[in-house]
C-alpha positions, 0 to 999 in steps of 0.5 A: 500500500502507498504511504500517500493513501489517506487510509494509511494516514496515522492521524484519525480525522474522526478523532481530530474532529473530536479534538482528541489531539488538542493540547489540554491540561486535563486528559482522559486516557483509557479510563484515567483522568490526568491532570497536567497542572497538578501532575495527578492521575485518578480513575474515571468516576464512572469506572470507579462506580462500576468497579465498586459495585462489581466487587460489592456484589462479589462480597455479598453473593451467596452463590459464589462467582463463576471463575470466568467472571472472577477473571474479568473482575480481577483484570479490571481490578489490576487495571485500576490498581495501576494508579493507586499505590499500595493496592497492587500488594493485595493480589496474592490471595487473588493470584492463588485462586487463578492458579487453582482455577475453581469452577466457582469462587467463594468470598467467605466471611473470614477468608484471606481472599475476602479480607484482601478484597475489602482492603482493596475497596478501602484503599480505592475509596480513599483514592477517590478523595485524593488523586495520586501524584505521579511521584507515587507511581515510580521509583527514584533516587532514594531519600532514606535507606534501611538494611535488615537481617532476620535470624532465628533469634530476632530481627535487626538493622540500620536506618540512615538518610541518603538525601534526607537528614535522618538520625543514623539509627540501629534497632533490634528486636527478639522474636517471641517464643511462639515465632521461634517454635514455629520456625522451620529448621532441620530439627523442626521440619514441620514448622509453619514459618520458613526462613524467607517468611522470617526475612519478609517479616524483617523487611516489614519491621524495617519499614515500620521502624523507618516510619518511626524514625522518619515519620514524614514519608510523603512522596519519599523514595525508600530503599530496603536492603536484605540478603534474602533473595525471595523476600526482595523479589516479593517486595519487588513484585508486591506478590508471593506465589506460594507463601501465605505468610509473605502474602499477609505481610505484603498486605500490611506493607501495602496498607502502610504505603497507602497510608504514608503516600510514599513512593514505590519501595526499591528493594535491593539484595545485599550479599550476606558477607557484606551484611554484618551491620545488620547481622550483629543486631539480629543475632545479639540475643545469644548467637555469639558470646561477643555479640550477646547483649542483655541491655541496649546501652551495652549493645549500642556502645559495642555497635558504635565501636564496630561501625564508627560514623564520620564527623564524630556522629553516633548511632542512636538506638530505636526499639 
């Protein structure tokens, strides 16, 4: 076909007559309202209403939802989650249903699927009140960094500023006996908590510590470092295929991201041999005699001697 043929013209006369190609501060694209002046995006109100009605009917249905309808609903939810930070971290239970392919999907009262759907609806109700700034949709140069390690004894790590002025902080927390008893080991192969689940809990704990140390995370870029590859991958995708505990922890993290309006987390893997700075606090409850400290003041003195900061700064303790 000739490039001079009008049918091959990439510009649609029909769309031009509708002024779809005209310059404007506000645009509607694929169901999204884009505001150029405020640099925000928001789901079209009509699509929002239809989606909220659809998900509400799913929760109230007493006969379940046919699997093909469930797939369509999930596709619409994923499309809508693009512009609502945190909502993409709620899909682990939905993905598990897709893998199972049941004829009918049931939203039972206290099931993980029902809880996740209610959380998703809650986040979307908030999104209608406050449009999403484009900063909340992309990763960028980190303002704050955190490094963490989780062991069979506890969790520990450090927090410091990259571009923001944050007090260099170290933290440690000993796991409750209930968690220690459920940890899967060679001596306890039937434990319900894997090492990666524990490391995932450590990353969520790190995030909560960051919120405590630097409470204003609005539009901030945060990088989290861990020497556990599976948990880093889970946060990168904000989903877990097999681990039920990881899925629940991601749900917690998703809600916190939404509440703080922080930017998407940048998770990075750090080789274990380079992670001594968080190994020591996570194993300071008896793993090694030279690392064992009963009180925080003795631990902090030792930690400052091992990891001295420039300009005569000192690590602060947060517990």
